[in-house]
C-alpha positions as protocol buffer text, in pm:
chain_id: "A"
residue {
  index: 1
  type: MET
  ca { x: 2719 y: -11499 z: -4156 }
}
residue {
  index: 2
  type: LEU
  ca { x: 2709 y: -11141 z: -4217 }
}
residue {
  index: 3
  type: GLU
  ca { x: 2368 y: -11099 z: -4095 }
}
residue {
  index: 4
  type: LYS
  ca { x: 2453 y: -11266 z: -3764 }
}
residue {
  index: 5
  type: GLN
  ca { x: 2721 y: -11009 z: -3712 }
}
residue {
  index: 6
  type: LEU
  ca { x: 2503 y: -10729 z: -3812 }
}
residue {
  index: 7
  type: LYS
  ca { x: 2253 y: -10848 z: -3539 }
}
residue {
  index: 8
  type: ARG
  ca { x: 2519 y: -10871 z: -3271 }
}
residue {
  index: 9
  type: LEU
  ca { x: 2622 y: -10520 z: -3358 }
}
residue {
  index: 10
  type: ARG
  ca { x: 2262 y: -10384 z: -3335 }
}
residue {
  index: 11
  type: ARG
  ca { x: 2244 y: -10549 z: -2987 }
}
residue {
  index: 12
  type: HIS
  ca { x: 2593 y: -10410 z: -2892 }
}
residue {
  index: 13
  type: LYS
  ca { x: 2488 y: -10055 z: -3008 }
}
residue {
  index: 14
  type: ARG
  ca { x: 2164 y: -10069 z: -2810 }
}
residue {
  index: 15
  type: ILE
  ca { x: 2328 y: -10182 z: -2488 }
}
residue {
  index: 16
  type: ARG
  ca { x: 2608 y: -9900 z: -2535 }
}
residue {
  index: 17
  type: THR
  ca { x: 2333 y: -9627 z: -2531 }
}
residue {
  index: 18
  type: ARG
  ca { x: 2259 y: -9736 z: -2168 }
}
residue {
  index: 19
  type: ILE
  ca { x: 2611 y: -9806 z: -2022 }
}
residue {
  index: 20
  type: HIS
  ca { x: 2917 y: -9559 z: -2011 }
}
residue {
  index: 21
  type: GLY
  ca { x: 3242 y: -9626 z: -1828 }
}
residue {
  index: 22
  type: THR
  ca { x: 3403 y: -9355 z: -1603 }
}
residue {
  index: 23
  type: LYS
  ca { x: 3741 y: -9340 z: -1452 }
}
residue {
  index: 24
  type: GLU
  ca { x: 3592 y: -9456 z: -1100 }
}
residue {
  index: 25
  type: ARG
  ca { x: 3391 y: -9730 z: -1273 }
}
residue {
  index: 26
  type: PRO
  ca { x: 3515 y: -9828 z: -1610 }
}
residue {
  index: 27
  type: ARG
  ca { x: 3345 y: -10057 z: -1869 }
}
residue {
  index: 28
  type: LEU
  ca { x: 3456 y: -10400 z: -1876 }
}
residue {
  index: 29
  type: CYS
  ca { x: 3417 y: -10490 z: -2253 }
}
residue {
  index: 30
  type: VAL
  ca { x: 3419 y: -10861 z: -2377 }
}
residue {
  index: 31
  type: PHE
  ca { x: 3488 y: -10962 z: -2739 }
}
residue {
  index: 32
  type: ARG
  ca { x: 3463 y: -11325 z: -2830 }
}
residue {
  index: 33
  type: SER
  ca { x: 3584 y: -11460 z: -3169 }
}
residue {
  index: 34
  type: LEU
  ca { x: 3557 y: -11837 z: -3257 }
}
residue {
  index: 35
  type: SER
  ca { x: 3897 y: -11908 z: -3107 }
}
residue {
  index: 36
  type: HIS
  ca { x: 3986 y: -11646 z: -2864 }
}
residue {
  index: 37
  type: ILE
  ca { x: 3850 y: -11405 z: -2601 }
}
residue {
  index: 38
  type: TYR
  ca { x: 3957 y: -11059 z: -2501 }
}
residue {
  index: 39
  type: ALA
  ca { x: 3856 y: -10838 z: -2231 }
}
residue {
  index: 40
  type: GLN
  ca { x: 3932 y: -10466 z: -2183 }
}
residue {
  index: 41
  type: LEU
  ca { x: 3856 y: -10184 z: -1920 }
}
residue {
  index: 42
  type: ILE
  ca { x: 3755 y: -9877 z: -2084 }
}
residue {
  index: 43
  type: ASN
  ca { x: 3714 y: -9513 z: -1959 }
}
residue {
  index: 44
  type: ASP
  ca { x: 3464 y: -9386 z: -2207 }
}
residue {
  index: 45
  type: ASP
  ca { x: 3501 y: -9014 z: -2091 }
}
residue {
  index: 46
  type: THR
  ca { x: 3859 y: -9004 z: -2231 }
}
residue {
  index: 47
  type: ALA
  ca { x: 3814 y: -9303 z: -2469 }
}
residue {
  index: 48
  type: LYS
  ca { x: 4121 y: -9473 z: -2332 }
}
residue {
  index: 49
  type: VAL
  ca { x: 4185 y: -9845 z: -2260 }
}
residue {
  index: 50
  type: LEU
  ca { x: 4305 y: -9875 z: -1900 }
}
residue {
  index: 51
  type: VAL
  ca { x: 4378 y: -10246 z: -1887 }
}
residue {
  index: 52
  type: SER
  ca { x: 4354 y: -10531 z: -2127 }
}
residue {
  index: 53
  type: ALA
  ca { x: 4389 y: -10915 z: -2112 }
}
residue {
  index: 54
  type: SER
  ca { x: 4351 y: -11190 z: -2365 }
}
residue {
  index: 55
  type: ASP
  ca { x: 4353 y: -11588 z: -2370 }
}
residue {
  index: 56
  type: LYS
  ca { x: 4689 y: -11527 z: -2536 }
}
residue {
  index: 57
  type: GLU
  ca { x: 4839 y: -11437 z: -2206 }
}
residue {
  index: 58
  type: VAL
  ca { x: 4686 y: -11751 z: -2035 }
}
residue {
  index: 59
  type: LYS
  ca { x: 4819 y: -12091 z: -1988 }
}
residue {
  index: 60
  type: VAL
  ca { x: 4591 y: -12362 z: -1860 }
}
residue {
  index: 61
  type: SER
  ca { x: 4597 y: -12749 z: -1847 }
}
residue {
  index: 62
  type: LYS
  ca { x: 4315 y: -12958 z: -1935 }
}
residue {
  index: 63
  type: ASP
  ca { x: 4032 y: -12995 z: -1667 }
}
residue {
  index: 64
  type: GLU
  ca { x: 3767 y: -13257 z: -1656 }
}
residue {
  index: 65
  type: LYS
  ca { x: 3463 y: -13040 z: -1559 }
}
residue {
  index: 66
  type: MET
  ca { x: 3506 y: -12748 z: -1812 }
}
residue {
  index: 67
  type: THR
  ca { x: 3587 y: -12726 z: -2177 }
}
residue {
  index: 68
  type: ARG
  ca { x: 3919 y: -12568 z: -2254 }
}
residue {
  index: 69
  type: LYS
  ca { x: 3777 y: -12243 z: -2394 }
}
residue {
  index: 70
  type: VAL
  ca { x: 3535 y: -12185 z: -2108 }
}
residue {
  index: 71
  type: LEU
  ca { x: 3833 y: -12257 z: -1864 }
}
residue {
  index: 72
  type: VAL
  ca { x: 4055 y: -12017 z: -2044 }
}
residue {
  index: 73
  type: ALA
  ca { x: 3777 y: -11752 z: -2055 }
}
residue {
  index: 74
  type: PHE
  ca { x: 3759 y: -11796 z: -1668 }
}
residue {
  index: 75
  type: GLU
  ca { x: 4155 y: -11742 z: -1629 }
}
residue {
  index: 76
  type: VAL
  ca { x: 4120 y: -11436 z: -1838 }
}
residue {
  index: 77
  type: GLY
  ca { x: 3855 y: -11295 z: -1608 }
}
residue {
  index: 78
  type: LYS
  ca { x: 4077 y: -11349 z: -1306 }
}
residue {
  index: 79
  type: LEU
  ca { x: 4367 y: -11194 z: -1504 }
}
residue {
  index: 80
  type: ILE
  ca { x: 4168 y: -10883 z: -1598 }
}
residue {
  index: 81
  type: ALA
  ca { x: 4056 y: -10858 z: -1235 }
}
residue {
  index: 82
  type: LYS
  ca { x: 4422 y: -10869 z: -1106 }
}
residue {
  index: 83
  type: LYS
  ca { x: 4536 y: -10614 z: -1364 }
}
residue {
  index: 84
  type: ALA
  ca { x: 4234 y: -10384 z: -1263 }
}
residue {
  index: 85
  type: GLN
  ca { x: 4318 y: -10412 z: -878 }
}
residue {
  index: 86
  type: ASP
  ca { x: 4693 y: -10318 z: -974 }
}
residue {
  index: 87
  type: GLN
  ca { x: 4526 y: -9996 z: -1116 }
}
residue {
  index: 88
  type: LYS
  ca { x: 4317 y: -9957 z: -790 }
}
residue {
  index: 89
  type: THR
  ca { x: 3986 y: -10034 z: -969 }
}
residue {
  index: 90
  type: GLU
  ca { x: 3726 y: -10249 z: -791 }
}
residue {
  index: 91
  type: ARG
  ca { x: 3403 y: -10163 z: -942 }
}
residue {
  index: 92
  type: VAL
  ca { x: 3331 y: -10191 z: -1313 }
}
residue {
  index: 93
  type: ILE
  ca { x: 3038 y: -10189 z: -1567 }
}
residue {
  index: 94
  type: PHE
  ca { x: 3003 y: -10519 z: -1749 }
}
residue {
  index: 95
  type: ASP
  ca { x: 2951 y: -10493 z: -2127 }
}
residue {
  index: 96
  type: ARG
  ca { x: 2900 y: -10844 z: -2293 }
}
residue {
  index: 97
  type: GLY
  ca { x: 2918 y: -10673 z: -2636 }
}
residue {
  index: 98
  type: GLY
  ca { x: 2586 y: -10795 z: -2763 }
}
residue {
  index: 99
  type: ILE
  ca { x: 2687 y: -11159 z: -2699 }
}
residue {
  index: 100
  type: VAL
  ca { x: 2438 y: -11388 z: -2505 }
}
residue {
  index: 101
  type: PHE
  ca { x: 2550 y: -11416 z: -2142 }
}
residue {
  index: 102
  type: HIS
  ca { x: 2638 y: -11781 z: -2120 }
}
residue {
  index: 103
  type: GLY
  ca { x: 2940 y: -12006 z: -2206 }
}
residue {
  index: 104
  type: ARG
  ca { x: 3271 y: -11829 z: -2243 }
}
residue {
  index: 105
  type: VAL
  ca { x: 3135 y: -11468 z: -2168 }
}
residue {
  index: 106
  type: LYS
  ca { x: 2978 y: -11609 z: -1826 }
}
residue {
  index: 107
  type: ALA
  ca { x: 3281 y: -11779 z: -1731 }
}
residue {
  index: 108
  type: LEU
  ca { x: 3492 y: -11455 z: -1795 }
}
residue {
  index: 109
  type: ALA
  ca { x: 3253 y: -11267 z: -1570 }
}
residue {
  index: 110
  type: ASP
  ca { x: 3258 y: -11531 z: -1299 }
}
residue {
  index: 111
  type: GLY
  ca { x: 3657 y: -11520 z: -1308 }
}
residue {
  index: 112
  type: ALA
  ca { x: 3650 y: -11152 z: -1270 }
}
residue {
  index: 113
  type: ARG
  ca { x: 3413 y: -11149 z: -978 }
}
residue {
  index: 114
  type: GLU
  ca { x: 3633 y: -11423 z: -830 }
}
residue {
  index: 115
  type: GLY
  ca { x: 3938 y: -11218 z: -888 }
}
residue {
  index: 116
  type: GLY
  ca { x: 3763 y: -10928 z: -685 }
}
residue {
  index: 117
  type: LEU
  ca { x: 3586 y: -10711 z: -934 }
}
residue {
  index: 118
  type: LYS
  ca { x: 3232 y: -10603 z: -834 }
}
residue {
  index: 119
  type: PHE
  ca { x: 2946 y: -10544 z: -1103 }
}
């Protein structure tokens, strides 16, 4: 388990050398644990979190087409997009955090796009 985490952290470091969030275009950082998913908009110039959202803020019912965790991640994406638009932010840089872009991470990105964020 520890080696798996170290590999993810190495991938995340490698990604972070290429992307940098600013005030005009903050970084949309995703963290996925076994049972929860979190998203933050970060301004790397000032090292401040502008907006955050998690699955603890979202309530969803059962859906036939998607699993519950994927559906919750989609709703978290829509929530972070709504909060970002309240802050007058439309364009972001997506940071998957070293996690493969499928499943819950992809669902969060799709929800953010549907909510109005561009990346």
